[in-house]
C-alpha positions, 0 to 999 in steps of 0.5 A, spaced: 854 391 153 858 387 156 858 390 163 850 390 162 852 382 162 856 381 167 851 381 173 847 376 169 853 372 168 855 372 175 848 370 177 848 364 172 854 361 175 851 361 182 848 354 184 841 352 187 841 348 193 839 342 189 845 343 184 850 344 190 846 337 193 848 334 187 855 336 187 856 334 195 859 326 193 864 330 189 866 334 193 866 329 199 870 325 195 875 330 193 875 332 201 877 325 202 883 324 196 886 330 199 886 329 206 889 321 204 894 325 200 896 329 206 896 323 210 900 319 206 905 324 205 913 323 207 914 328 212 907 326 215 909 319 215 915 320 219 911 325 223 906 320 225 911 314 226 917 316 229 920 310 228 922 312 221 926 317 223 931 314 228 931 307 226 935 308 219 941 312 223 941 306 229 948 304 231 952 300 235 952 306 240 945 306 241 944 299 242 948 299 248 945 305 251 938 301 250 940 295 252 943 298 258 936 302 260 932 296 258 935 292 263 935 297 269 927 299 267 925 291 267 929 290 273 924 296 276 918 295 273 917 287 274 916 288 281 913 295 281 908 293 277 905 287 281 905 292 287 901 296 282 896 290 281 895 289 289 893 297 289 888 296 283 886 290 287 888 286 282 892 279 282 899 280 281 899 278 274 895 283 271 900 288 273 906 284 269 901 283 263 900 291 263 908 292 262 910 289 256 905 291 250 906 299 252 914 298 251 913 295 244 908 300 242 911 306 245 918 305 240 914 306 233 909 311 235 912 315 242 916 321 240 920 322 247 926 316 248 925 316 256 918 315 257 916 308 260 909 306 258 906 302 263 902 301 270 903 307 275 901 309 282 895 314 280 893 309 274 892 303 279 888 308 284 884 310 279 883 302 276 881 300 283 876 306 284 873 304 277 873 297 276 868 296 282 874 294 287 879 290 283 874 286 277 879 284 272 874 285 266 872 291 269 880 293 269 881 291 261 874 294 259 877 300 262 884 300 259 880 299 252 875 305 253 881 309 255 885 307 249 879 309 245 877 316 248 884 318 247 885 316 240 879 320 239 881 326 243 888 325 239 884 325 232 880 331 234 885 336 236 882 336 243 889 336 247 888 343 249 883 341 254 889 338 258 891 346 259 885 347 264 888 343 269 894 348 272 900 346 275 898 347 282 892 342 281 896 337 278 901 338 284 895 338 289 892 332 285 898 328 285 900 329 292 893 327 294 894 321 290 901 319 293 899 319 300 892 315 298 897 310 295 902 310 301 896 309 306 893 303 302 900 300 303 901 300 311 896 294 312 900 290 308 906 294 311 903 291 318 901 284 316 894 286 317 888 284 313 881 289 313 878 292 307 877 300 308 874 305 303 877 312 303 884 315 307 880 316 313 877 309 314 883 306 312 887 310 318 881 308 323 881 301 322 889 301 321 888 303 329 883 299 331 887 293 328 893 295 330 894 290 336 894 284 331 900 287 327 905 281 325 912 283 327 915 279 322 912 283 316 913 290 319 920 288 321 921 285 314 917 291 310 921 297 314 928 293 313 926 293 305 924 300 306 931 302 309 934 299 304 931 302 298 932 309 300 940 308 302 940 304 295 937 309 291 942 314 293 948 310 291 947 312 284 947 320 286 954 319 289 960 322 286 964 316 286 960 312 282 959 318 277 963 315 270 969 320 269 973 320 262 979 319 265 976 312 268 979 306 265 975 300 262 974 296 269 972 302 273 967 304 268 964 297 269 965 297 276 961 304 276 956 302 271 954 295 276 954 300 282 949 304 278 945 298 275 945 295 282 941 302 285 937 303 279 935 295 280 933 296 287 926 294 286 928 288 283 934 286 288 930 288 295 924 284 292 928 278 290 932 278 297 925 277 300 923 272 296 929 267 298 927 269 305 920 267 305 923 261 300 928 259 306 922 259 311 917 256 307 916 250 313 914 255 317 912 261 313 913 267 318 910 272 312 904 274 309 907 272 302 902 273 295 900 267 293 899 263 287 901 267 281 898 265 274 904 263 270 905 264 262 903 270 258 896 272 256 892 270 251 890 275 246 884 276 245 878 282 245 877 285 251 870 283 255 865 287 253 860 283 258 862 279 265 858 274 270 859 276 277 856 272 282 852 269 278 849 276 275 850 277 268 853 284 266 852 287 260 857 292 256 851 297 258 851 295 265 859 295 265 859 302 262 854 304 267 859 302 273 864 305 270 861 311 270 865 317 269 872 314 269 871 313 262 873 321 262 877 321 268 882 316 266 884 318 260 884 325 261 889 324 267 893 319 263 894 324 257 896 329 262 901 325 266 904 323 259 905 329 256 907 332 263 913 327 263 914 328 255 915 335 257 919 334 263 924 330 259 924 334 252 931 338 253 926 344 251 924 341 244 916 342 243 912 336 244 907 334 239 901 333 244 897 330 239 902 325 237 903 322 244 896 322 245 895 317 239 901 313 242 898 312 249 891 311 245 894 305 242 898 302 248 891 302 252 887 300 246 892 294 244 893 293 251 887 291 253 888 285 248 892 282 252 888 284 259 892 290 261 890 295 266 890 302 265 897 305 263 900 312 262 907 314 262 911 313 269 915 318 272 920 314 276 921 309 271 922 315 265 927 318 270 931 311 270 931 310 263 934 317 262 939 316 267 941 310 264 942 313 258 937 310 252 939 312 247 932 311 243 925 308 244 928 301 242 930 300 249 923 299 251 924 292 247 929 290 252 924 292 257 918 288 254 922 282 253 924 282 260 917 283 263 915 277 257 921 273 260 919 274 268 912 271 265 914 265 262 919 262 267 919 266 274 911 266 276 911 260 279 916 263 284 913 270 285 908 265 290 914 266 295 914 274 294 912 277 301 906 282 301 911 287 306 916 287 301 911 290 295 908 295 300 915 297 302 917 298 294 910 302 293 911 306 299 918 308 297 916 310 290 910 314 292 913 318 297 917 322 292 911 324 289 908 329 294 910 335 292 911 339 298 917 343 295 912 347 291 908 350 296 912 356 297 915 358 290 907 357 288 906 362 294 911 367 292 909 367 285 902 368 286 898 367 293 891 366 289 894 359 286 894 356 293 886 356 293 886 351 287 892 347 290 889 346 297 882 345 294 884 340 289 889 337 295 884 337 301 878 334 296 882 329 293 884 326 299 878 326 303 874 325 298 874 323 290 880 324 286 876 325 280 872 331 284 878 334 286 881 335 279 873 338 278 874 342 284 881 345 282 879 347 275 872 350 278 877 355 282 882 356 277 876 358 272 872 362 277 879 366 278 880 367 271 873 369 269 873 374 275 880 377 273 876 378 266 869 380 269 873 386 273 879 388 269 884 394 271 882 400 268 887 405 268 885 413 268 890 418 265 889 425 263 893 428 258 894 435 257 893 440 253 898 439 247 897 446 243 892 452 242 887 447 238 888 441 242 884 441 248 886 435 254 882 430 255 882 424 260 884 417 257 881 410 260 885 404 258 882 398 260 887 392 261 884 387 258 878 385 252 871 388 252 866 381 252 859 380 256 862 379 263 866 386 263 862 390 260 858 393 266 864 394 270 868 398 264 862 402 262 861 404 269 869 405 270 868 410 264 862 414 266 866 415 273 871 417 269 867 422 265 864 424 271 869 426 276 876 426 273 873 429 267 868 433 271 863 432 266 865 436 260 872 434 258 873 429 253 873 422 254 877 417 250 877 410 251 883 406 249 881 400 246 889 397 244 887 391 249 881 389 246 881 383 242 874 382 240 867 384 243 860 380 243 853 383 242 852 384 249 858 388 250 856 393 243 849 393 246 853 396 253 857 401 249 851 404 245 848 405 252 855 407 254 855 413 248 847 415 251 850 416 257 856 421 254 850 424 249 846 426 255 851 429 258 853 433 252 860 430 253 865 428 248 866 420 248 872 417 243 874 410 241 882 409 239 887 404 237 880 400 236 882 393 231 878 392 225 874 387 229 872 391 234 871 397 230 866 393 226 862 391 232 862 397 236 859 401 228 854 395 228 849 398 233 851 405 233 853 408 226 855 415 230 861 412 234 867 416 234 873 411 233 880 414 232 883 409 227 890 414 227 893 419 231 891 424 226 884 422 226 884 423 234 887 430 234 882 432 228 876 429 233 879 432 239 879 439 236 872 439 234 870 437 241 866 440 246 870 446 251 873 443 256 873 445 263 878 446 268 881 439 271 884 440 279 891 436 281 890 430 276 895 423 275 895 417 272 892 412 276 889 405 276 884 401 280 880 395 280 875 395 286 869 390 285 862 394 282 855 391 281 851 391 275 846 396 274 838 394 275 834 393 269 831 400 268 835 404 273 840 410 271 847 407 271 849 413 273 846 413 279 845 406 281 852 403 279 857 402 285 862 404 282 860 411 281 860 412 289 865 416 291 866 410 296 866 404 291 873 407 288 879 409 290 880 417 290 882 419 283 888 424 284 887 430 279 892 435 276 891 442 274 890 442 266 893 448 263 
């Protein structure tokens, strides 16, 4: 009686769709409570607010390192940010607006103590491209949207998309962007004034106006470049390295020299400013001009604007920004995570947390009129070399920028544009990764295609198209390898009187729809030529991670091909998922799940033919797919002797 009532009881416990719908609010409430409890656990809090892990351990040693590093980065970021604002087509004050909020926000949410968040050459170039050539309201809105998209990507765990951009693509993009940025600064270096679109037009306009070069600006700019490059090398001199045997005075002297080297941008710009200020009665240089003084107002980003009397709504602005809504956050994430990985000292980087930190930096930065920001490699290197101990070093940097905005902006108008151009050129020329060409060539020559495809497209067309071209080339190479896997063919000799010899076919990758025709043709080829149409063929499925419907249909056709020839086909080493998939459309398929089962199937197979002169070979020649309705054995190019390398056979005893 109990056994008879069990099915009825089981059926009674099943809920109707209506009952399940009624339970939906309760299940949703339970899910929310569970997620809230998980979010506000102590370990989750430490993970999402990294400041809670290092702040209780903060001491005077950390303060000393952070103070030194913060000052060094502050001296670097002030002139750089003003120069990058020029690259973005914005007034200099917008560069400073972009340089302090990220420091404070990353201190709370950031995981890598060395990273400095702020304006960069690439972000400035992208801002110029997607903000109608430097309209401030567009730049601020782009910063806001970039923050929202980055946060959304972090919440949805979409950081894996960055993995589709390979190192050669990044190398090509970065190098092209560096050349483009440096080229845009040549007119400031030569004291010229013209507008241009693209690198080709920039050099055409430069040569057309070369006769109007102002020798004063060119002399100042070149002098600044020489001084910057020499000062850059100062910190690398062996004599400047602090030794354990140095006394206190020597240590202070060496640290001052180091600080002078890393603060070279500020020193050179101040020297140029003083020269221009001294000669202001008969100003020989093109100077920056008035810079809006004071800190920016804290207000929401503009969701509409007016340009030349024309109103632009939020929809209009977003339409004008276009693909920049996606391109800017992707490259921002890519740059920041890459820098964090480079300075992580082998530790795992929490990409999701870095996306949260970067998203908040851009989102909150847009409320103080910031343009899009990300991690800066050059300033991060300065931070690391200066001995930073925690992300609190960003407080010093942020305070220095705020002090500059509050008290020094009235003097910034005397900064010669040629000196800012020199600062940018000396910063970006080291981003040209020419040294990557030979290692890429040695590692895998095929990777030169995405590298140069990205570089040329970014340089002569548009940055986002260059990345798209590089990713497309990479995916094409990957998909071709998936569709045309290497197939190793081996002949296993007779083991004993009961077990015949057989041919093993081992595809080197998984069996999915792009490769099924190729693998089917390769197995047929081995069955017809190596196995002479009689000997058993064993397909080794050890590299198969799964199968799809198209692959299963192809395998069903392959089994039919062998059945027509009365030749045995066995599948071995198949994972459970592969086995279930193969048996779903062909119940009689022979699958050996163990050596004993394989031995049993081989003993029961058809009589073996005498194979002549065989050995193990591998091949990966390209084949075409069969036409519908045609016999694959007769039409597939792989089955033609001219399409496949000759198989050397070994006599079976």
